[in-house]
C-alpha angles and dihedrals in degrees: 000000000000092000100041100038104027102026091237109140116231126212096216143003115251133200096213132089118241119209121183117205124190109223134176094216146000088256090060090050090050091050091050097047092039091054092050090052095042091051088050097240090122140019119224121237132196091273113077095224099039123088137167115235116228131264097004097046089222110165113248123187111205105195121189124215139161125067091011090064120096127226091277091056093252132128126207118208123236145265097040098008091221095123109077128190127187118234093186095111089060092071090095094050103090095076091048101043131122103211119217125177122212113209105188 
């Protein structure tokens, strides 16, 4: 998708689905992903952003961005914030987003 739609070259093809979610805090991300698991739409994995969709078991990466990003467009994962992920490639997302609002 990045290469064909946005002209951003990719290093490798993946078999997972990536979903970016704009969140105001890590707590909001935990509520969102916890709800998806509790309602049995997804199964959690060892990685905090990776889930398995039910019933297909397709891997889905749910990647948060927004207010939790720092000035270099990176996020660091709790609890120790040692794992860092760049959000730089998400700059082109706004014009290609499907906006959904979660209301509790």
